[in-house]
C-alpha positions in Angstrom: 53.9 94.3 52.2 57.7 93.5 52.7 60.0 96.1 54.0 61.5 98.2 51.2 64.5 98.9 53.3 65.7 95.4 54.7 68.5 96.9 56.8 66.1 99.1 58.7 63.7 96.3 59.4 65.8 95.5 62.6 64.7 98.9 64.0 61.2 97.5 64.5 62.6 94.4 66.1 64.9 96.3 68.4 62.0 98.7 69.5 59.3 96.0 69.8 61.4 93.1 71.2 63.9 94.3 73.7 66.5 91.8 74.7 66.3 91.2 78.4 66.7 88.5 81.0 63.0 87.8 81.2 62.9 87.1 77.4 65.9 84.7 77.5 67.6 86.7 74.8 71.2 87.7 75.6 72.6 91.2 74.9 75.3 91.0 72.3 76.9 94.3 71.0 80.1 95.7 69.9 81.1 99.4 69.9 83.1 100.3 66.8 83.9 104.0 66.4 83.1 107.2 68.1 83.7 110.8 67.3 83.2 114.0 69.5 81.4 117.1 68.3 81.0 120.6 69.6 79.8 121.2 73.1 80.7 117.7 74.5 78.4 115.9 72.0 79.5 112.5 70.6 78.5 110.1 67.9 79.4 106.7 66.9 78.8 103.2 65.3 77.6 100.2 67.3 77.0 96.7 66.2 74.1 94.7 67.8 72.9 91.2 67.4 69.5 89.7 68.1 69.3 85.8 67.8 65.6 86.0 67.1 66.1 88.0 63.8 67.2 84.9 61.8 64.1 83.2 60.9 63.5 82.1 57.3 61.2 85.1 56.8 63.9 87.6 58.1 65.9 89.3 55.3 69.6 89.7 55.8 70.6 93.5 56.3 73.7 95.3 55.3 75.8 93.7 58.0 74.4 90.2 57.9 71.5 88.2 59.3 70.6 89.0 62.9 72.9 92.0 63.0 72.0 95.7 63.1 74.4 98.7 62.9 73.3 101.7 64.8 74.6 104.6 62.8 73.5 108.1 62.3 69.7 108.0 62.5 66.7 106.8 60.7 62.9 106.8 60.8 61.8 103.5 59.3 58.3 103.1 58.1 56.1 100.0 58.6 53.3 99.7 56.1 50.1 98.2 57.8 47.8 97.0 55.2 47.9 99.5 52.4 50.0 102.7 52.1 48.5 105.6 54.0 48.8 108.3 51.4 47.6 106.1 48.5 44.7 108.4 47.5 46.4 111.6 46.4 44.0 112.9 43.9 40.5 114.1 44.8 39.3 113.9 41.2 40.0 110.2 41.0 37.0 107.9 40.9 38.6 105.8 43.6 39.4 108.7 46.0 38.6 108.2 49.6 39.6 109.7 52.9 41.2 106.5 54.2 42.2 105.6 57.8 46.0 106.0 58.4 47.6 103.2 60.3 51.2 103.0 59.2 53.8 103.1 62.0 57.1 105.0 62.1 60.1 103.6 64.1 62.9 105.9 64.9 66.5 105.2 66.0 69.1 108.0 66.5 71.8 108.6 69.2 70.4 107.8 72.6 66.9 107.1 71.5 64.7 104.5 69.8 60.9 104.6 69.7 57.9 104.8 67.4 55.0 107.0 66.5 52.1 107.0 64.0 50.0 109.6 62.2 46.3 109.4 62.6 43.6 110.8 60.4 40.2 112.2 61.2 38.4 111.1 58.1 35.5 113.3 58.8 37.4 116.6 59.1 40.4 115.4 57.0 42.7 116.4 59.8 45.8 114.7 61.0 47.7 114.4 64.3 50.9 112.7 65.3 50.6 110.2 68.1 53.7 109.5 70.0 53.8 105.8 71.0 57.0 106.2 73.0 56.2 109.3 75.2 58.7 108.2 77.8 61.5 109.4 75.5 60.0 112.8 76.0 60.8 114.1 72.6 58.9 116.5 70.4 58.2 115.3 66.9 57.0 117.6 64.0 56.9 117.2 60.3 56.7 119.2 57.2 54.2 118.2 54.5 53.4 118.8 50.8 50.5 121.2 49.8 48.4 118.3 48.5 45.0 118.7 50.3 43.7 115.3 49.3 45.8 113.5 51.9 49.0 114.0 54.0 52.3 113.5 52.2 55.2 114.0 54.7 58.3 115.6 53.4 60.6 115.6 56.5 60.6 115.0 60.2 62.2 117.0 63.0 62.7 115.6 66.5 63.8 117.6 69.5 64.9 116.0 72.8 64.3 117.4 76.3 67.8 118.9 76.4 67.1 121.0 73.4 69.1 119.1 70.7 67.3 118.9 67.4 67.6 116.1 65.0 66.6 116.8 61.3 65.4 114.0 59.1 65.4 115.7 55.7 66.8 112.9 53.4 64.8 109.8 52.5 64.6 106.7 50.5 61.8 105.8 47.9 60.0 102.7 47.0 57.0 102.0 44.7 53.9 99.9 45.0 52.7 97.6 42.2 50.3 95.1 44.0 46.9 94.3 42.6 45.2 96.7 45.1 47.0 99.6 43.7 46.3 98.6 40.2 42.6 98.4 41.1 42.6 102.1 42.4 44.8 103.4 39.7 47.9 103.9 41.9 50.3 101.2 40.5 53.7 102.4 40.4 53.0 105.1 43.1 56.3 106.2 44.7 56.4 106.9 48.4 59.0 107.8 51.1 59.9 104.5 52.7 62.3 105.9 55.3 63.7 109.2 56.5 67.4 109.7 57.4 69.1 112.0 59.8 70.9 114.8 58.0 71.9 117.2 60.9 71.9 117.8 64.6 71.9 121.1 66.4 72.1 121.9 70.1 69.8 124.1 72.1 71.7 127.3 71.0 71.3 126.3 67.3 75.0 125.2 66.9 75.4 122.3 64.4 77.1 119.5 66.3 77.1 117.0 63.4 75.9 116.5 59.9 75.3 113.4 57.8 75.9 112.7 54.1 74.4 109.9 52.1 75.1 107.9 48.9 72.0 107.8 46.8 71.2 105.2 44.1 68.2 104.6 41.9 67.6 101.1 40.9 65.1 99.9 38.2 63.9 96.5 37.3 65.3 94.7 34.1 63.0 96.7 31.9 64.9 99.8 33.1 61.6 101.7 33.6 60.0 100.0 36.6 61.4 101.6 39.7 62.5 99.2 42.5 63.8 101.7 45.0 65.8 104.9 45.5 68.3 104.1 48.3 69.9 106.3 50.8 73.1 104.8 52.3 74.8 106.7 55.1 78.3 107.8 53.7 79.8 110.1 56.4 79.1 111.4 59.9 80.8 114.8 59.9 81.8 116.7 63.0 84.2 119.4 63.9 86.8 116.8 64.9 86.6 114.8 61.6 84.3 112.2 60.2 83.2 108.5 60.3 83.1 107.1 56.8 81.1 104.0 55.6 82.0 102.2 52.4 79.4 99.8 50.8 79.6 96.9 48.2 76.7 96.5 45.9 75.8 93.1 44.4 73.3 93.2 41.6 72.7 89.5 41.9 71.2 90.0 45.4 68.3 92.2 44.1 65.0 90.5 44.9 66.5 88.1 47.3 66.5 87.8 51.1 69.4 90.2 51.2 70.0 93.8 51.1 72.0 94.2 47.9 74.2 96.8 49.7 76.6 95.6 52.4 79.0 97.5 54.5 82.5 96.8 53.4 84.4 99.0 55.9 84.0 101.9 58.2 86.7 104.4 59.0 87.4 107.2 61.5 89.1 110.1 59.9 90.7 113.3 61.3 91.6 116.1 59.0 94.9 114.7 57.9 94.3 111.0 57.6 92.7 107.7 58.7 92.8 107.1 62.4 91.0 103.7 62.6 89.5 101.3 60.0 87.3 98.3 60.4 86.8 95.8 57.5 83.7 93.5 57.3 83.9 90.1 55.7 80.9 88.0 54.8 79.9 84.6 53.4 76.6 83.5 51.8 76.0 79.9 53.1 73.2 77.8 51.4 70.6 76.2 53.7 71.0 72.6 54.5 67.7 71.6 52.8 67.5 72.2 49.1 66.9 75.7 47.8 67.8 78.0 45.1 70.5 80.7 44.7 68.0 83.2 46.0 67.8 81.3 49.3 71.3 82.2 50.4 71.7 84.8 53.2 74.5 87.3 54.1 76.5 86.1 57.1 78.9 88.4 59.0 82.1 86.3 59.4 84.8 88.7 60.6 85.5 92.2 61.6 89.1 93.2 61.1 90.8 96.4 62.5 93.3 97.3 59.9 96.4 99.4 59.4 96.7 99.5 55.7 97.1 95.9 54.7 98.1 94.8 58.2 95.6 93.3 60.5 95.7 94.8 64.1 92.8 93.1 65.5 90.4 90.4 64.3 86.9 89.2 65.6 85.4 86.1 64.1 81.8 84.9 64.3 80.5 81.5 63.8 76.9 80.3 63.4 74.8 77.1 63.3 74.1 76.0 59.8 71.2 77.8 58.2 67.8 76.3 57.1 64.8 77.2 54.9 62.4 75.9 57.5 61.5 76.7 61.0 63.0 74.0 63.3 60.9 71.6 65.5 62.4 71.7 69.0 59.6 69.6 70.6 61.1 67.1 72.9 59.7 64.7 75.5 62.8 65.4 77.7 61.6 69.0 78.4 64.0 71.8 77.5 67.0 70.4 75.7 70.2 72.0 74.1 69.4 72.8 70.5 71.3 74.4 67.6 68.8 77.1 66.1 69.6 77.4 62.4 71.6 80.3 61.4 72.1 81.7 64.9 75.4 82.9 66.3 77.1 80.3 68.3 80.5 81.5 68.9 82.8 84.6 68.9 86.5 84.5 68.7 87.8 87.8 70.1 91.1 89.7 69.1 92.8 88.1 72.2 91.8 84.7 70.6 89.6 84.1 73.6 86.3 82.8 72.7 82.6 83.2 73.9 80.3 80.4 73.2 76.5 80.8 73.2 74.5 77.7 73.9 70.7 77.7 73.4 68.0 75.3 74.5 64.4 74.7 73.4 61.9 77.0 74.9 58.8 76.0 76.9 55.8 77.6 78.6 53.9 76.6 81.8 51.2 74.0 81.6 49.2 72.3 84.4 50.5 68.7 84.2 49.9 67.6 87.9 46.3 68.7 89.0 43.7 66.0 89.6 41.7 67.4 86.7 44.5 67.1 84.4 45.4 63.6 85.4 41.8 62.5 84.9 41.7 64.1 81.4 44.6 62.0 80.2 42.2 59.0 79.5 39.8 61.3 77.9 41.7 63.7 75.6 44.8 63.2 73.6 47.4 65.7 74.7 51.0 64.5 73.8 52.8 61.4 73.0 55.3 62.4 75.6 52.8 61.5 78.3 50.3 59.1 76.7 50.3 55.9 74.7 47.5 54.8 72.4 47.7 51.1 72.3 44.9 48.7 70.7 42.9 47.0 73.3 40.4 45.2 71.2 40.1 44.0 67.6 37.6 41.7 65.8 36.4 41.0 62.3 33.6 39.0 60.7 31.8 38.3 57.5 28.5 40.2 57.0 27.3 36.9 55.4 27.3 35.3 58.9 26.1 38.2 61.1 25.3 41.8 61.1 25.8 42.7 64.7 28.7 42.3 67.2 28.8 43.1 70.9 31.8 43.9 72.9 32.9 45.6 76.2 34.9 48.8 76.8 36.7 48.2 80.0 37.1 50.8 82.8 35.4 52.7 85.5 31.7 52.9 84.4 31.3 56.3 86.3 34.1 58.0 84.4 34.1 58.7 80.6 37.1 57.6 78.6 38.3 58.2 75.1 38.6 55.5 72.6 39.0 55.2 68.8 37.5 52.9 66.2 39.5 52.1 63.2 37.2 50.4 60.7 37.9 48.7 57.3 35.6 46.9 54.8 36.8 44.4 52.0 34.5 42.9 49.4 35.1 39.2 48.6 33.4 36.1 47.5 34.2 32.3 47.4 35.4 30.8 44.1 33.0 27.7 43.7 35.8 25.8 42.0 38.6 26.4 44.3 36.9 27.4 47.5 39.3 30.3 47.8 38.2 33.9 48.4 38.3 36.3 45.4 38.2 40.0 45.2 35.0 41.6 43.6 34.7 44.7 41.5 34.9 48.1 43.4 31.8 49.2 45.3 30.6 52.8 44.8 31.4 55.0 47.7 27.7 55.7 48.5 27.1 51.9 48.5 29.8 50.8 50.9 29.1 48.9 54.0 28.7 51.2 57.0 28.3 50.6 60.8 26.2 52.0 63.6 27.7 52.1 67.2 25.4 52.0 70.2 25.9 51.9 74.0 22.8 50.3 75.2 20.0 52.2 73.4 22.2 55.3 72.9 23.3 55.7 69.3 26.9 57.1 69.2 27.2 57.2 65.5 25.1 55.9 62.5 26.1 54.9 58.9 29.8 55.4 59.9 32.6 54.6 57.6 36.4 55.4 57.7 39.1 55.1 60.3 40.3 56.8 63.5 36.9 57.8 64.7 37.1 59.1 68.2 34.5 58.6 70.9 34.2 59.9 74.5 31.8 57.8 76.6 31.5 55.6 79.6 32.9 52.0 79.7 30.3 49.2 79.3 28.7 47.1 76.7 28.6 48.3 73.1 27.1 47.0 69.9 28.0 47.6 66.3 25.3 47.0 63.7 26.2 46.6 60.0 24.3 48.2 57.1 24.8 46.4 53.7 23.4 48.6 51.0 24.7 46.7 47.9 27.0 43.7 48.6 28.3 41.7 51.6 31.9 41.7 52.6 34.4 41.3 55.4 34.5 44.1 58.1 37.3 44.6 60.7 37.3 46.8 63.7 40.4 47.9 65.8 39.8 49.8 69.0 42.5 51.8 70.8 42.6 53.8 74.0 44.7 56.4 75.9 47.1 55.0 78.5 48.9 57.6 80.6 52.6 57.0 80.8 54.1 56.8 84.3 54.3 60.3 86.1 55.0 62.6 87.6 55.0 65.0 84.4 56.8 68.2 83.9 54.4 71.2 84.1 55.4 72.5 80.8 54.5 72.7 77.1 57.2 72.9 74.4 57.3 75.8 72.0 57.7 74.5 68.4 60.5 76.5 67.1 61.2 78.6 70.3 64.6 78.8 71.8 66.4 80.8 74.6 69.9 81.1 76.0 71.0 78.2 78.0 74.5 79.2 78.9 77.3 81.7 78.0 80.8 80.2 78.3 84.2 82.0 77.8 87.3 80.3 77.0 91.0 81.3 77.1 91.4 80.1 73.4 89.7 78.1 70.8 91.3 74.9 71.8 90.3 75.1 75.5 87.8 72.7 76.8 87.4 74.2 80.2 85.7 77.6 80.4 87.3 80.4 82.3 83.8 81.7 83.2 80.4 80.1 82.6 77.1 81.7 83.1 74.1 79.3 83.1 70.3 80.2 83.0 67.4 78.2 84.2 63.7 79.3 83.7 61.9 77.0 86.1 59.1 78.3 88.2 60.3 79.1 91.7 57.1 78.1 93.4 55.8 75.1 91.4 57.9 72.1 91.4 59.2 70.8 88.0 57.5 73.6 86.1 58.4 76.2 83.5 57.9 79.9 84.4 57.3 80.9 80.8 54.1 81.9 79.1 53.0 83.4 75.9 52.4 87.2 76.4 49.5 88.9 74.7 51.9 89.9 71.8 52.8 86.3 71.2 56.3 86.5 72.6 57.6 84.2 75.3 58.4 85.7 78.6 59.7 84.0 81.8 58.5 85.1 85.3 61.5 83.4 87.1 65.1 83.2 85.9 68.0 81.7 87.9 71.5 82.8 86.9 74.4 80.8 88.1 77.9 82.1 87.4 80.6 79.4 87.6 80.9 77.0 90.4 81.2 77.8 94.1 79.8 81.3 93.6 76.2 80.6 94.4 73.4 81.9 92.2 70.8 84.6 91.8 67.0 84.2 91.3 65.1 87.0 89.5 61.4 87.4 89.6 59.6 89.4 86.9 56.2 91.1 86.6 54.7 90.6 83.1 51.3 91.3 81.4 50.1 88.1 83.0 50.0 90.0 86.4 47.9 92.7 84.8 45.3 90.8 82.6 43.7 92.3 79.6 39.9 93.1 79.5 37.5 94.2 77.0 36.4 97.8 76.8 34.8 100.2 74.3 37.3 102.0 72.2 36.1 104.2 69.3 32.6 102.8 69.7 33.6 99.3 69.4 34.4 96.4 71.8 38.1 95.8 71.9 40.8 94.0 74.0 42.8 96.4 76.2 46.2 95.5 77.8 47.2 97.8 80.7 50.8 99.0 81.0 51.9 97.0 77.9 55.0 99.2 77.1 56.3 98.7 80.6 55.6 94.9 80.8 56.5 93.7 77.3 60.1 92.6 78.3 59.4 92.0 82.0 60.0 94.3 84.9 62.0 93.2 88.0 59.8 92.3 90.9 62.2 90.5 93.3 65.8 89.4 93.3 67.3 86.8 95.7 71.0 86.0 96.1 72.0 82.4 97.4 75.2 80.9 98.4 76.6 77.7 96.8 74.8 75.8 99.7 71.5 77.4 99.0 71.6 79.8 101.9 69.8 83.1 101.2 72.3 85.9 101.7 70.5 88.8 100.1 67.1 89.9 98.8 65.6 93.0 97.1 61.9 93.5 96.8 60.4 96.1 94.4 57.1 97.8 94.3 55.9 99.9 91.4 53.3 102.5 90.9 52.2 102.6 87.2 50.6 105.8 85.7 49.3 106.7 82.4 51.7 108.8 80.3 49.3 109.3 77.4 45.5 108.9 77.2 45.7 107.8 73.6 44.6 104.2 72.9 47.0 102.8 70.4 46.5 99.6 68.5 49.0 96.8 68.4 49.4 94.4 65.3 48.8 91.4 67.8 45.1 92.6 68.1 44.8 94.7 71.2 44.9 98.2 72.4 47.0 99.9 75.2 47.8 103.3 76.7 51.6 104.2 77.2 52.5 104.2 80.9 55.3 105.2 83.1 56.7 104.2 86.5 55.7 107.1 88.6 57.1 105.5 91.8 59.6 102.8 92.6 60.2 101.4 96.1 62.9 98.9 97.0 63.4 96.9 100.2 66.8 95.4 100.5 67.8 92.7 103.0 71.3 91.4 103.7 71.7 88.2 105.8 75.1 88.2 107.3 74.8 84.9 109.0 73.4 83.2 105.9 70.0 82.6 107.5 66.7 84.6 107.6 66.9 84.9 111.3 68.8 88.2 111.3 69.3 90.7 108.6 70.3 94.3 107.8 67.5 96.1 106.2 67.6 99.3 104.0 65.1 100.9 101.7 64.8 103.4 98.8 62.2 105.0 96.8 62.2 107.2 93.6 59.3 109.3 92.4 59.2 110.4 88.7 57.4 113.4 87.4 54.5 113.2 84.9 55.6 116.0 82.8 59.2 115.0 81.9 59.5 111.4 83.3 62.6 112.6 85.3 63.3 112.0 89.1 61.5 114.5 91.2 62.1 113.0 94.6 64.3 110.1 96.2 64.5 108.7 99.6 66.8 106.1 101.2 66.8 104.6 104.7 70.1 103.0 105.6 70.4 100.0 107.9 71.3 102.3 110.8 68.0 104.3 110.3 69.6 107.4 108.6 67.1 108.9 106.2 68.4 110.6 103.1 66.1 112.6 100.8 66.7 114.2 97.4 64.6 116.9 95.7 65.0 117.8 92.1 63.7 120.7 90.1 63.7 121.6 86.4 62.9 124.4 84.0 59.1 124.3 84.6 59.6 124.6 88.3 62.0 127.6 88.1 59.8 129.4 85.4 62.7 129.3 82.9 60.6 130.3 79.9 63.7 130.5 77.8 64.6 126.9 78.4 61.0 125.7 78.1 60.9 127.4 74.6 64.0 125.5 73.7 62.4 122.2 75.0 65.0 121.9 77.6 62.5 120.4 80.0 64.6 117.4 81.2 67.7 119.4 82.2 68.1 119.1 86.1 68.5 122.8 87.4 68.3 122.3 91.2 69.0 119.4 93.6 68.8 119.4 97.4 69.9 116.7 99.8 68.5 116.4 103.4 69.5 113.9 106.1 67.1 113.3 108.8 65.2 116.3 107.7 68.2 118.7 107.6 69.7 120.2 104.4 73.1 118.8 103.8 73.7 119.8 100.3 72.2 121.9 97.7 73.1 123.0 94.2 71.6 125.0 91.4 72.6 125.7 87.8 71.4 129.1 86.6 70.8 130.3 83.0 70.6 134.0 83.2 72.1 135.1 79.9 69.3 136.4 77.7 71.1 135.8 74.4 71.7 132.0 74.8 70.8 129.0 76.9 74.3 128.2 78.3 74.5 127.9 82.1 75.8 131.1 83.7 76.5 130.0 87.3 76.4 127.2 89.8 75.1 127.8 93.3 76.3 125.9 96.3 75.0 125.6 99.9 76.8 126.4 103.2 75.7 123.9 105.8 77.1 126.0 108.7 75.2 129.2 107.7 72.3 127.4 106.1 72.6 129.8 103.1 73.3 129.6 99.4 76.5 131.0 97.8 77.9 131.2 94.3 80.2 128.3 93.8 81.3 129.4 90.3 80.3 131.7 87.4 80.5 130.4 83.9 81.5 133.7 82.4 82.4 133.4 78.8 81.7 131.1 76.0 83.1 131.2 72.5 80.9 130.9 69.3 81.2 127.1 69.5 79.8 126.8 72.9 83.2 126.1 74.6 83.5 127.5 78.1 86.4 129.8 78.1 86.3 131.4 81.5 85.1 130.2 84.8 85.4 132.1 88.1 85.4 130.1 91.4 83.9 131.1 94.7 87.2 132.8 95.6 86.7 135.2 92.7 89.8 133.9 90.9 89.1 133.4 87.2 90.4 130.5 85.1 90.7 130.8 81.3 90.7 127.9 78.8 92.3 128.4 75.4 90.6 126.2 72.7 92.6 125.2 69.7 92.4 122.8 66.8 89.7 125.0 65.4 87.9 125.3 68.8 87.6 121.6 69.4 90.2 120.9 72.1 91.6 122.9 75.0 95.3 123.5 74.5 96.0 125.7 77.5 94.4 126.5 80.8 95.5 129.7 82.7 94.6 129.9 86.3 94.1 133.5 87.7 93.6 135.4 84.4 90.5 136.5 82.9 89.8 135.9 79.2 89.7 139.6 78.5 93.3 140.0 79.8 94.9 137.4 77.7 92.7 136.8 74.6 94.6 139.4 72.6 98.1 138.4 73.6 100.2 137.5 70.5 101.4 134.4 72.2 97.8 133.2 72.7 96.8 133.9 69.0 100.0 132.3 67.8 99.3 129.1 69.8 95.9 128.8 68.6 97.0 129.3 65.0 99.8 126.7 65.5 97.3 124.2 66.9 95.1 124.7 63.8 98.0 123.9 61.6 98.8 120.8 63.8 95.3 119.6 63.1 95.8 119.9 59.4 99.2 118.2 59.5 100.8 116.3 62.4 104.3 117.4 61.2 103.5 120.8 62.5 103.3 119.6 66.2 106.9 120.8 67.1 105.9 124.2 66.1 102.8 124.1 68.3 104.9 122.9 71.2 107.2 125.9 70.8 104.2 128.2 70.6 102.8 126.8 73.8 106.3 127.2 75.4 106.3 130.9 74.3 102.8 131.2 75.8 103.9 129.6 79.2 106.9 131.9 79.4 105.1 135.2 78.1 105.9 137.8 80.8 102.4 138.9 80.8 101.4 135.5 82.3 104.3 135.2 84.8 101.9 135.6 87.8 99.6 132.8 86.5 99.7 129.1 86.4 99.7 127.7 82.8 99.3 124.2 81.7 99.4 123.1 78.1 98.4 120.2 76.0 98.9 118.9 72.5 96.9 116.1 70.6 96.6 113.8 67.8 92.9 114.5 67.0 90.7 111.5 67.6 93.7 109.5 69.0 94.5 111.2 72.3 96.9 113.6 74.2 100.4 113.6 72.7 102.2 115.9 75.1 101.1 117.7 78.3 103.0 120.4 80.3 102.2 121.0 83.9 102.1 124.5 85.6 105.7 123.9 86.9 107.0 122.9 83.6 107.1 119.2 83.8 106.5 117.6 80.4 105.2 114.0 79.6 104.9 112.5 76.2 102.3 109.9 75.2 103.2 107.3 72.5 100.5 105.4 70.6 100.7 102.3 68.3 99.1 102.1 65.0 95.8 100.8 66.5 95.5 104.1 68.5 96.4 102.4 71.8 98.6 104.1 74.4 101.7 102.0 74.6 104.2 104.3 76.5 104.5 107.4 78.6 107.9 109.2 78.7 109.3 112.3 80.3 111.0 115.2 78.6 114.3 113.3 78.5 112.8 110.4 76.7 112.8 108.1 79.8 109.9 105.6 80.0 107.6 106.3 83.0 104.9 103.7 82.0 104.5 101.1 79.5 101.4 99.2 78.3 101.5 95.8 76.4 98.6 94.4 74.4 99.1 90.6 73.9 96.7 90.1 70.9 97.4 86.9 68.8 97.1 86.9 65.0 
């Protein structure tokens, strides 16, 4: 079943196919906009590109083929087989308690992963199985009251710092396939994806909410539902919003394109637009013939705008698209290729360019062992290493003889392959002219056939047709002709395998596979010499002239060795990876059946670093890191992968690293250090660390969390990943220790920070976090000297406008100058023309007689742009000036004199 939400299909690829050095896929991403929320939270938009997501079968999403915009959050649903909840009526003649096997892929700020819902068909109960437990999130759902099956209404995900993400909005699709018609469910609507609607922190304070543009689309009959879409329109926080504007193209319905495309994204504060990016697309047709439905959206440009003026522009260029998967097989090994439709060049706002060069991919294959070399005359493998010439041909008339003997040359003790091409023609002699004449066709079952023998051994009998392969020993052979109806002329052509001169490369080409060959950066689009160039080689480090690639259990290509060279004269680095090849799959009993099981798949699917070696330009080893891992099971649930195997989610419970530096450039002397990290099984966070420096100094770290401190309040809020205590020891002696306490029974904000006195070997209170406002902002902190510091939050409690050292919040919160400054900042947020009034209010605050004994600093802002003015405790004022792109261009003093100036030399 195709994805009903094309722009979300990339979530699946980003989760299941991580870009990594071992996969040969480069990381290409662009941060666009970000916006802060209450309590230090932040949200944004980021654009990512995966060059593997451009095959003819991949639909173009809302930002073009291969691109994915991470925005807000979504839970995308992958239908495996038939829809899970298809049987919704127990009274139906077709009702059954079917197995659930759909998968859900989630992506929201800081997290991506997947889960599924399993059904016990006997008890008709359901359980949610987390397939990404290392994220350490809690996933729950609400459901409809239907007892026939499970119909989910919404999902809620809580991370291990207590932030909760609510997925209450959703898109809808319908099913019309023949199966659904058979079971009386044609036209059944289902929730195809769920969308993030709000986020709250551990104290229940909303940090962001999300609004959506919803549209319902019907087929041309205006009654058949195609889908109900849910397009993110705004990310709203206390600081403003990020707005997304779409274009809709009716002609792109039922094509390989999402009919919705992102037209522009904007960052807005409460009085206007702060930043805007506009997206431009083209719809190129494939080189080979196709129809209008074959065109795909391609992202050409992103422009940062100020009204009609272009502030910055980034342009993207691609190889021409194709409707067919390319054939990259070459006898020259891995060669530079141009994968159809793949990003090849980026022109940046500076007009500098980045060029992506790809090469054909290959996997390891034994091409040098004696057994393989011997097989070259026995089995056809490749035209790259074998020829197949004719070595014997003969023909005769069956009127003259019915047998013919011949010799197959070669070593009589070793079998060899040979092919017999046979033909028969039926002629007679014209008695008048003496010339041959063709006779009427002979029925197929009456044609002349042959029997081939080697001595008394019959290799084939009554054979006809061409290109018949035989594998036997050289020697004397005889063909005997069988004439069931009419004589004729028969001909035989024998060919054999002849190996081409070696040695051969130990590699096998991948038909349509490609990987990054090099990334080059140029000063401008006309430069021919790169400023920097990074090249990649994937040869095996231990086998000469061999690829290190192999096909992993999920069908993807990984490389065990990657050599990275940056420019010339800088040497190179070799990376060695562990993959699933190092932990072979095996058969075991799962759910009463024999099944293939792959250990540690989630850790190994993109390769895990095993060793790293750094070499000089002259091939001298100058540094090396060796890694050892202890893998442990994170979940005892056997989960099934589409590739046909099971696995259990695992985590790295311990990592050890041995580091060597060779100052002389040789292995005879080295500086050695080591480190190790141990991770907990209950939250996958660091519990212990240890380093041994080259001089022998041993440094240890010990880390504790809510479950160690019996913090039931934090545990109830799922704040199990929050570090509460850390201790550092050197050679066994404590040199540092800190603890964050949460002693307020009414909330889960920290209340104090404890330190450690090395001389007295005792704990002390480093600071108390005394007062928070109703938005979670810390307004009073008291240092270990007992002196409080109060922060005044303005701009509707989103930004600090004043810091008063020495005064308690209770002393100054009711001062008229304080409340006036807060009110003035709120007005400044609504209209920047009010900033002079705010500056005056802050001056009044600083000069308030009630504050004469305290140090007061003050700050004003253009929200979502930056600080506009700051006043130090001694009254020194600086002014920040920004251009229309929001870039800091000048810092001035109170007299207007320039203290610092920044220039941005972008070309347009």
